[in-house]
N, C-alpha and C positions, 0 to 999 in steps of 0.2 A: 362724837366728842369734840372734834375740831370745829364742826359747824357751830356748836354751842359756845365754845370757849374763844374762838378766834375770828370766825367769819360772821360778820354782820352786814348783809347786803345793803341795808339802808345807809350804814356808815360809809361803806365803800363808795356808794353813789354820792353822798354828801361831800366827802373829802376828796373825791376824784383821784384816788390812788389806792393801791394795794399795799398794805404795810409790810415791812420787811419780815416781821415774825410769821406772817402767813406764808411768805415765800420760803422761809427756813423750814417751816413745818411741812410744806409740800416736798421740799428736797429730802427730808428725812424719811418720808413714806414712799419715795420713788416716783412721785408725780412729775418730776422734771427729767426723768429718764425713760419715759414710756416708749419712745420710738428709737432709742439708742440701743444698739446690739449689746448682748450680755457681756461679750468680751471686753467692752469698754465701760462696764459698770451700770448699764441700763437694764431695762426689763425686756427689751426686744419684742414688744407686742406686735401681733399681726394688725393689718388695717382694720379688720372687723373688731378685734379686741380693743384696739385704741379708740375706735368709734363708740364702743359701749361705755368706756370710761369717760370719754368726752361728753356723751349724752347725759350721763349721771352728774357730772360736774356742772354742766350747763343748767341743769334743773335746780342746782343750789344757787349759782350766780353766774350770769353770762360773762361778766368781767374777768372772773377767775378762769373761765374756759378760754377766753381770748388770750390771756397771758400764757396759759399752758399751750394753746394751739400755736401761737407765734413761736414760742420757745422750742416745743417738741416737733410740731408739724411743718414748720417753715425753716427757721434758722438752723436748728440742729439737723433736721432732715436733709437739708441741702448738702451738709458735710457727709452724712451717712451715705447718700446716694452718689455723690460726685467727688468727695474728698479723696486725696491720695492717702496712702498708708501713714505717711508722716503727719498729714493734717488731721486725720482721725485720731492718731495716738496723742497728738498735742492738745486737741480741743474737746473731743467727745467725753473723756473721763471727767473733766472739770464741769462740763455742761450737765452730765448725768448726776453729778453730786450737787449741782445747784450752786457751785462757787460763783458763777455769774450767769446772767441770762443771755439767751441768743435772740437775735432779731433778723429780719429779712427786709432789706431796703431796695425796693424796686420802683414804687410809684413816684411820679414826678409831676410838677405843676402843669407842664405842657402836654403830657401824654398819658396821664393816669398810670395804669398798670400794663400798658401795651409794650411788652419787652422789646419788640423789634424796633420800635421807634423812639426809644429813650434818647435824650439829648446829652446826658452826662457823658464825658469823654475821658479816656485814659490814653496817655501818650507814653512812649518809652522814654526813660531818663538816660542821659549819656553815661551815668555811672551804674546803670543797671536798675531793674525794677520798673515801676510804673508811677505816673503822676496823674491823679484823678481830680477832675473839676466837675462840679455839678451840684444839684440840689434834690433832695428826696423829701416827700411829704407823706403824712399819715402812717408813719412807721411805728407799729406796735412794739413796745419795749425799747424803742430806740434811744430814749433818754437815760436808760440805766443798763443797757446790754453791754457786755464786754466782748462779745463776738457777734459780728454782723456779716451776713451774706449780702452782697450788693452787686450792682451791675453798671457797666459803662461801655460806651462804644469804643472799639479799638480799630486802628487802621488795618486794612487788608494788605498783606504783602503782594498778593496777586489777585486782583479783582476777577470774579467769575464772569465768563463770557455771557451767561444768561442773566446777569444781574449788574446794573450800573452803579450799585452802592459801593462806596469806598470804605465803609466801616461795617463792622458787625459787633453785636453785644458780646461781652466777656463777663463772666462771673468772677468775683473776688471775695476773699475773706478779709475783713478789715476789723480793726480794734480802735476804741476811742483814744488810746495812748499813741496812735500813729500821728506824726505831725501833719497838720492840715485838716483834722477832723473837728467839727464843731456842731453842737446841738443848738439850733437857733431858738427853739421854744417848743411848747406843746399846745395842743388844740383842745378847746372846750367843746364838749359834745352834748347832744340832747339825751343820749342813752348809752348804756354800757360804759358808764363814766369812770368806773374804777380802772378800766384798761386805758392806758395813756398812749396817745398817738403823738409822735414828735416830728419836727422838721429838722433835717440834717443838712449840713453844708460841707462840701468838700472843696477846700481851697488849696490847690497844689498838694493834695494828700498823697504822701509817699507810701507806696505799697510794694513790698519785696516780691521778687519773682515767685518764690515758693508759696505765695498766698493767692495765686491764680487758682480758681476753683473749677476743676475740669480742664478744658482746653481753650486756648485763646481763640476767640471768634465763635465759640460754641455756647455762649451764654443763654441763647434763646431756649435751647433744649433743657438747660438747667432750670430756667424759670418755669417753663411749661410743666415739666415732670413734678417739680416740687409743688406748684400751685394745684395740680390735679389732686394730689393727696390731701392738701389743705381744704379743698372744696368738699371732698367726701366727708371729712370729719365735721366741718362747719354745718353741713346738712344734718348730720347726726345730732349736733348740738341743738339745732332748731327743732 
């Protein structure tokens, strides 16, 4: 019924966006809570069950699958896997209900999605929290997401003897209402056009301490584990 009434793949491609009524309908049937545990209002699907749903959705329209994959398999999943109890309680219920979309902002112009070598930086602020500066590209849902998992290099307190690097990636949860966040624009694509990829700019973006995702300097593990799950479901979609 939804496919007949709401989903027109040709229209999604032509208008290069997924209309809000489609997202609302997805929220109502639980499509935005597939990977979120039941205690937070999601469906808590296993990896294989999620892959089956993702494959079925991809057969209807790839753009819809990418929107759901970014929301469920990347942005929300990062909080499921690495969020504190407080972070999960604050963000997962609203994401499961589809009150806002989640995004995952890793890729950069200089380094692509190589998490170890990103150039965005986060420095400690004298009054507490962090100040992020950098640019992210090709960020699915980035123009309309209210919760974004992102990454920046943070200084090491004590450099490791076996490593001459002075920084390591850290994962953060950010929101567009935080001062210093800006959507620069979106990208026109040749295919999967209903899914929108955005460029994000962090200009002295203030992020509180309680929005560090996981541990300071351990962002590479966050990026790798979350992307592994995303790659499995992307294969199922193909």
